[in-house]
C-alpha positions in Angstrom: -15.2 -13.0 28.5 -16.4 -11.7 25.2 -19.6 -13.1 23.9 -19.2 -14.5 20.4 -21.9 -14.6 17.7 -21.1 -18.2 16.6 -23.0 -17.7 13.3 -20.5 -15.1 12.4 -17.4 -17.1 13.3 -15.4 -18.8 10.4 -12.3 -20.7 10.1 -9.6 -19.8 7.5 -6.3 -21.8 7.1 -3.2 -20.1 5.7 -0.5 -21.9 3.8 0.4 -23.7 0.6 -1.1 -27.0 1.8 -4.5 -26.3 3.3 -6.4 -29.0 5.2 -10.1 -28.3 5.9 -10.7 -31.7 7.3 -9.9 -30.8 10.8 -13.1 -29.3 12.5 -13.3 -26.6 15.0 -16.0 -26.0 17.5 -17.4 -23.3 19.8 -20.0 -24.4 22.3 -20.3 -27.8 20.4 -21.1 -25.9 17.0 -18.9 -26.8 14.2 -17.5 -23.6 12.4 -17.7 -23.1 8.8 -14.4 -23.3 6.8 -14.0 -20.5 4.2 -11.1 -19.6 1.7 -11.3 -15.8 2.5 -12.6 -13.5 5.3 -12.7 -9.7 5.8 -11.2 -8.3 8.8 -11.1 -4.5 9.6 -11.9 -3.8 5.9 -9.2 -6.1 4.4 -10.1 -9.4 2.6 -7.5 -12.0 3.6 -7.5 -15.2 1.3 -6.0 -18.4 2.3 -2.9 -17.8 0.1 -2.4 -14.2 1.2 -2.5 -13.2 -2.5 -5.2 -10.4 -1.7 -6.6 -11.0 -5.3 -10.2 -10.7 -3.9 -9.4 -7.5 -1.9 -7.8 -5.7 -4.8 -10.6 -6.5 -7.2 -13.2 -5.6 -4.9 -11.6 -2.2 -4.1 -11.1 -1.6 -7.8 -14.7 -2.3 -8.6 -15.8 0.1 -5.8 -13.6 2.7 -7.0 -15.0 2.5 -10.5 -18.5 2.8 -9.1 -17.5 6.0 -7.4 -15.9 7.3 -10.6 -19.4 6.8 -12.2 -21.0 9.0 -9.5 -18.4 11.6 -10.2 -18.9 11.6 -13.9 -22.6 11.9 -13.6 -22.8 14.4 -10.9 -19.7 16.6 -11.1 -19.4 17.8 -14.8 -17.8 21.2 -14.2 -15.0 20.9 -11.6 -12.1 23.2 -10.9 -8.7 21.6 -10.5 -8.8 21.9 -6.7 -12.5 20.5 -6.7 -11.5 17.6 -8.8 -8.6 16.7 -6.6 -10.7 17.0 -3.5 -13.6 14.8 -4.9 -11.2 12.2 -6.4 -9.1 11.9 -3.2 -12.1 11.5 -1.0 -14.4 9.3 -3.0 -11.9 7.2 -5.0 -8.3 7.2 -4.0 -9.1 6.6 -0.4 -10.6 3.2 -1.2 -7.5 2.3 -3.2 -5.1 3.2 -0.5 -6.7 1.9 2.7 -4.4 -0.5 4.6 -2.1 -0.5 1.5 0.9 -1.7 3.5 -0.9 -4.8 4.2 -2.0 -5.9 0.7 0.4 -3.9 -1.6 0.8 -5.9 -4.7 4.0 -7.0 -6.4 2.4 -8.4 -9.6 2.6 -6.1 -12.5 -0.9 -7.1 -13.6 -2.4 -5.8 -10.3 -0.2 -2.7 -10.1 -1.4 -1.8 -13.6 -5.2 -2.5 -12.9 -4.9 -0.2 -9.8 -3.2 2.5 -11.9 -5.8 2.3 -14.6 -8.4 3.5 -12.2 -6.4 6.7 -11.6 -5.8 6.9 -15.4 -9.4 7.0 -16.0 -10.1 9.3 -13.1 -7.8 12.0 -14.5 -9.5 11.9 -17.8 -12.7 13.1 -16.1 -11.0 16.6 -15.7 -11.8 17.9 -19.2 -9.1 20.6 -19.6 -6.4 17.9 -19.6 -8.1 14.7 -20.9 -6.1 14.8 -24.1 -2.7 14.9 -22.3 -0.8 11.7 -21.7 -1.2 10.0 -18.2 2.1 11.4 -17.2 1.2 14.9 -18.3 -2.2 14.7 -16.5 -0.4 13.7 -13.3 2.1 16.4 -13.6 -0.5 19.0 -14.3 -2.5 17.9 -11.2 0.6 17.3 -9.1 -1.0 13.9 -8.4 1.5 11.0 -7.8 1.1 7.5 -9.2 -0.6 5.0 -6.8 2.5 2.9 -7.0 4.6 5.9 -5.7 1.9 6.4 -3.0 2.2 2.9 -1.7 6.0 3.2 -1.4 5.6 6.5 0.4 2.9 4.9 2.6 5.3 2.0 3.5 8.0 4.5 4.5 5.5 6.4 6.8 4.5 3.1 8.5 8.2 2.1 9.2 8.7 5.6 10.7 5.7 5.2 12.9 7.0 1.6 13.9 10.4 2.9 15.0 9.2 5.9 16.8 6.7 3.9 18.9 3.6 5.5 17.3 2.3 2.0 16.5 1.5 -0.7 19.0 4.7 -2.7 19.2 2.7 -5.9 20.0 0.9 -5.7 16.8 3.6 -4.8 14.2 6.2 -6.7 12.1 9.5 -7.4 13.9 12.4 -5.8 12.2 16.1 -6.4 13.2 18.3 -3.3 13.5 21.7 -3.4 11.9 24.4 -3.5 14.4 27.0 -1.9 12.3 26.2 1.2 10.2 29.0 2.3 7.8 27.0 5.0 5.9 23.5 6.3 5.3 21.0 6.6 8.1 21.3 5.4 11.7 18.2 3.4 11.7 19.2 0.8 9.1 17.7 -2.7 9.2 19.4 -6.1 8.5 18.5 -7.4 5.0 17.0 -10.9 5.3 17.6 -13.5 2.6 14.3 -15.2 1.5 13.5 -17.7 -1.2 9.7 -17.5 -1.8 7.9 -14.5 -3.4 5.1 -14.4 -0.8 7.8 -13.8 1.9 10.0 -11.7 -0.4 7.2 -9.2 -1.0 5.7 -9.1 2.5 5.9 -5.7 4.3 8.8 -6.3 6.6 11.0 -7.7 3.8 10.3 -5.3 0.8 10.7 -2.0 2.9 14.3 -2.8 4.0 16.2 -1.9 1.0 14.1 1.3 0.5 14.3 2.4 4.1 18.0 1.8 4.2 18.5 4.1 1.3 17.0 7.0 3.1 19.5 9.7 4.6 19.6 10.6 8.3 17.8 14.0 7.9 14.7 12.0 6.7 14.6 9.1 9.1 15.6 11.3 12.1 12.5 13.6 11.7 10.9 14.9 14.8 7.3 14.1 13.9 5.4 12.3 11.2 4.6 15.6 9.3 8.2 16.5 9.3 9.1 13.0 8.1 6.6 13.3 5.2 7.9 16.6 4.2 11.6 15.6 4.3 10.8 12.3 2.4 8.9 14.4 -0.3 11.9 16.6 -0.8 14.3 13.6 -1.0 12.1 11.8 -3.5 11.0 14.8 -5.5 13.0 13.8 -8.6 11.9 10.1 -8.6 10.6 9.0 -12.0 8.1 6.7 -10.4 6.3 9.7 -8.9 4.5 10.4 -12.3 5.5 7.2 -14.2 4.3 3.9 -12.7 6.5 1.9 -15.1 9.5 3.3 -13.4 11.0 1.9 -10.3 12.3 3.7 -7.2 16.0 4.3 -7.4 18.5 4.6 -4.5 20.4 7.6 -3.2 22.1 10.0 -5.5 23.3 8.6 -8.9 23.3 5.0 -7.9 21.5 2.8 -10.5 20.3 0.1 -8.1 16.5 -0.6 -8.7 14.4 -1.6 -5.8 
């Protein structure tokens, strides 16, 4: 019984072959067909590439970097981190599990925002990007997205998310080693499916040990995950890739 504002209603078709010739109506008013639309702060395009969303967030982040540069010239380390995380990084991470990019070009474009941001803290501006991150104890955005994916999975299996609105994951029936909450690995052929949330997280999640996945709360899970991943190269080097348990060389 919701009353709809027909002027704000649009039609978006998703798929490789899109047909806009079929009209849709509400109260005999034909709805406009568009190639992308924003929902809950995320822009969904017809091919689910999220190009528009990522570029919009990058531009917005740069505009806030300009504000910081003009208005906060003498910041302490803690002050810089507080301002950066609130005004810039929050825009680059919102709903990251939905639009997280797999293309190197977009991973690099997102990371460049943080590269430029860390140069605004003058005492370390001459250090390498890796050195600036280590000094600030500020992980790469790539690492933060992986971490965010794992937190989302934990919330899914512990019922903290609405089960009717989350991706369906199949639990492994036999667990020979590792954690007790392993998922079955699906075999997919197309990149769009391969890099979607409920496929890309499986290998990483399955590599986590029991003491991480069996945490009693989200906060406890985050702490245990941070300890387990404390020596990951990708924490301060966005070129690196997350590696598995122990000394295994498998790249994910």
